N, C-alpha and C positions, 0 to 999 in steps of 0.2 A: 609495519605492513606496507608493502609496495602497492602501487596502483597508478591509474592515470585519470585525468580529467579531460573532457572534450569541451572546448569553448567555440561557440559560434558568435562571431562579432557582427553586430548590426552596424552598418555604416553610419546611420543617423536615425533619429526618431522625430516625427512630426506629430504634434498633439494639439487637437482643437480644444480651446478653452472659451469660457463664457465671458465676453468682454464686459458685460454689465455687472459682473460679480465683484470686481475690484478695478474700477476704471483707472487707467494709467499705470497699473502694476501687474503685468502679465504673470509674474511669478506667483502672485497671490490669487489669480483667477481660478475658478473651479473648472474641472474637466467638463466638457460637453457630454450630456447624457443622451446620446443618440448614436445610431448606426449610420455613418456617413459614407458618401461616395467620393473617392478621390480619383481624379482624372489627370493624368500627366500629359502635357502637350507632346513631349518627345523625350522618352526615357533614354538615358545614356546606355551604351552597349554594356551588357553584363549586370545592369541594375535589376534587382528582384524586389519589387514592392510587395509588402504584405499588409493587408488591411485588417485592422482589429478595432471595430466599433468606431470611435472618434480618433483613432491613431493610424498613422502610416509608418510602418517599419521598413527601412530601406537597407537591403543587403547589397553590397557592391561587388558581388561575385567572389568574395574572399572565402577560401576553403576553410572548413573547421580546423581548429588548432588543437593538437593533442599535447598535453603537458603531463610529464611523468610525476604527478603528485596528486594526492587526494585533497578534496576541500577540507578546511577553508584555504583558498589560495591567497597569496600576497597581492598587494596592489600592483607590483611590477609584473606579476604573472597575468593579472587581469587587464593590463594596459592594452588599449586598442592599437593594432599594428598601423603603421603609416599608410595613409591612403589620400588620394587627391580630394580637394574640396569639391563638393557636388553642387552644381547649379541646377535648380529645379524650378520649372514653371508648370502651372496647372490650375486646377479648379477643384473646389470642394463644395458639395451640396448635400442637402438632406432630403431623401425620398419622401419623408413625411411632411416636408415643408414647414417644419417648426423652427428651423434655423435658416437665416438668409444665406444664399450662395455667395461665394467670393472667389476671386482669383488670387494667385500668389506668385511671387518671383523671389526665390530665396537662394542663398549660398549656404550650404550646410557643411560644417566642418566634421571630420571623422569623429564618431562617438558622441556627437552633439544631440541635445534634446531641444528642439525648436517649438515654441508655443505659437499657435495660430489663433488669434482672437476671432470669434464669431459672434454675431448678434442674433437675438431671437427675432423671428418673423412675428407679425401681429398674431398669427394663429397660435404661436407658442408662448406668448407672454402670459405670465401668471399674475393675476390681480393681487393687490396687497392692501393692507389696512392703511398704509401710508398715503395712498392715492394713486391716480393714473392720469397721465397726459396723453391726449390723442389729437389727431388732425391729419391734414394732407399738405405736403410740401410741393409747391409749384414755382416754376420760373415766371417771369413777368408776362410772357405770352401764353400762359396757361399750361405749358408742357409740364408733365409730372417730373419732379426732381428725383428720378429713380436712384435708389440706393444711397441717398444723402444720409449723413449721420448727424445726430443731435447730441449736444452736450448741455446739460442743465446743472447749474450750480445753485444750491439752495443755502441761504444764510440761516443756519439753525441757532446761532448765537453770535454776538459781536466777534468779528475776526475768525469765525469758524464756519466753514462751508462743507457741504456734502455734494459730490458730483454723481450724476446719473446719466447714463448714455443709452442710446437706441439707434436703430437704423431703419429708414423707410424702405418699403418694398418697391417693386418695379413700377407700381402705380403712384408712388409718392406717399402712400399711407403709412402712418406710424402709430405705435402704441408704446408708451414709456411708463414703466411701473416704478413707483417710488418705494421700493421694498425695504430700503434701509432707513427710511425716515420714520422716526418715532413720533407719535402724536404728542403735541405740546400741551401745556396746561390750558384750561378752558379760557383763560383771559387772553391767550394769544390766538387771534383769528387767522392770521396769514403769516407766511414767511416771504421775504423778498427773494426772488429767483431771477436768474439770468440764463437765457438760451443762446447758444451759438450753433451754427450749421456749417458742415463741411460737405462739399459736393464736387463732382467732376462732370463738366458738361459733355454731352455726347450720347450715343446709343450703346447701351450695355445690356443686351437681353439676357445674358447668362451670369450677370454679376460682374463686379470689378474688384480691384485691389484697393481696400480702404486707405492704404498708405499713399495712394496717388491723389487723394482728394485734398482740396484746399478750402480755406475759410471763405464763405460767401456772406454778403450782407443780407439782413433780414428787414422786411418792412414792419414798422411798429404796429401795435394794436390800436392806437388812438390817433394816428396821423399817417400821411402818405410818405413820410420820410423813411429812408433806409439807413441802417447803422450796422456796425459789426456785431452787435448783440441785441437781444430782444428782452426787455425787462418786463416782469409781470408779478402780481401778487399771487402766491400759491396758497390755496386753501388745503391744509393737510386732510387727508382722508377722502377728498372729493375726486370725482372724475371730471376733468376739465378739458375742454376743447380749445386749442390755441389757433388763433386766426389773425390775419393782418387787417388793417383798416379798410372797412367796407368790402371785404373779400370773404369768401367762404373757405379760404385756405391760408396757410402761411406762405408768403411770397418771398422769394430770394432772388438775388442777382449777383453776378460777379463783381468784385470790388473794382 
């Protein structure tokens, strides 16, 4: 039986994923469960962006391709036609404010799927039995450390750690849930934990690209000293506020 198939090739796909679901491994991160707004700074001529919840499908003006065959088609027939690499700059945000806004600057190859990690805003954080960390990040002069990111490593066993991540909002406030932390036996009261902070100085009212942030030093809880990391005893299942010595916030400064 003869027939034909109509192929519409998307130039690339941009998909928002939950950065906290699998820190450091974008391929394992869960898709973001929200309808997001994608704003492009300057779309190249012929680009047709199509928004679908937490995805942005990018068609680069290529006409549909007719193939004289019925499905299933071979890999060669499904191959994406040659097209230039697409440089894309823009911003993604959540109208419900459950996800932090961020900017992006990406080079997208034809037919590629690019994952864009997002962080939950404090409003969108889901509490868990493992516990919660909260607080405010500020610079030494009291300025909020807007959009700073936190990485917390928890030693759950000798030579075994779990990493948890979060991002502060525009006011420097953060809420980090320990959703993958199992409660230990009763004889274990605390886990050793280490916090690191990444930040970019400046004014970023509509969010920034997390990839442009660098490690900052953090003031300790029990002394005025600053160091690359902030160590503390984590009580599983508890809601814990993190603060620097004689301050009501976590204080950071550039190294």
